Structures are given as C-alpha cells and as structure tokens.
C-alpha positions as CSV (number, residue, x, y, z in Angstrom):
1,X,121.5,112.5,82.7
2,X,120.2,116.0,82.1
3,X,119.7,115.3,78.3
4,X,117.8,112.2,79.3
5,X,115.7,114.0,81.6
6,X,114.8,116.8,79.1
7,X,113.9,114.1,76.6
8,X,111.9,112.2,79.2
9,X,109.9,115.7,79.8
10,X,109.4,116.3,76.3
11,X,107.5,113.0,75.9
12,X,103.8,113.7,76.1
13,X,102.6,110.4,77.3
14,X,105.3,110.5,80.2
15,X,104.3,114.1,80.9
16,X,100.4,112.8,81.3
17,X,101.6,109.8,83.5
18,X,103.7,112.2,85.8
19,X,100.6,114.4,85.9
20,X,98.2,111.6,86.9
21,X,100.8,110.6,89.6
22,X,100.9,114.0,91.0
23,X,97.1,114.2,91.0
24,X,96.8,110.6,92.7
25,X,99.3,111.5,95.5
26,X,97.6,114.7,96.2
27,X,94.2,113.1,96.4
28,X,95.8,110.5,98.6
29,X,97.3,113.0,101.0
30,X,94.1,115.0,101.1
31,X,92.2,111.8,101.9
32,X,94.7,110.7,104.5
33,X,94.6,114.1,106.3
34,X,90.7,114.2,106.2
35,X,90.6,110.7,107.7
36,X,93.4,111.2,110.3
37,X,91.4,114.7,111.4
38,X,88.2,112.9,111.6
39,X,89.7,110.1,113.8
40,X,91.5,112.7,116.1
41,X,88.0,114.5,116.6
42,X,86.4,111.4,117.2
43,X,88.9,110.4,119.9
44,X,89.1,113.7,121.5
45,X,85.4,114.5,121.9
46,X,82.5,112.1,122.5
47,X,80.0,111.4,119.6
48,X,77.0,113.3,121.3
49,X,78.8,116.8,121.4
50,X,80.3,116.0,117.9
51,X,76.6,115.6,116.5
52,X,75.4,118.7,118.3
53,X,78.4,120.8,116.8
54,X,77.8,119.9,113.3
55,X,75.2,122.2,111.7
C-alpha cells in the first residue's frame, strides 16, 4: 500500500491535482467562514449600527 502511495505522489499530474483540490478546499473554507461571520454580525446588530461602524 505504501508503495502505491509513493508512486502516486511521484506522478506530477496527480500532485498538481492534489494541490488544486487543496487550494479549492481552502478557498471554500475561507469563503464559508467569511459568509458565516457576516451573517452572524448582521443577525446580532442592526444594519444601521453596522453601516456606522464600517470606516
């Protein structure tokens, strides 16, 4: 099993695909946390105070 994993990681195209998947997962996590944070802020404080607080 370990031999198969080393052969897979030696493959350049598969390494690029893994890197692409990791980057897309990171982007999805960052976007999801940002959207969740903004929705929480909107639900906690009214929009008028939120608009006043933003510089």
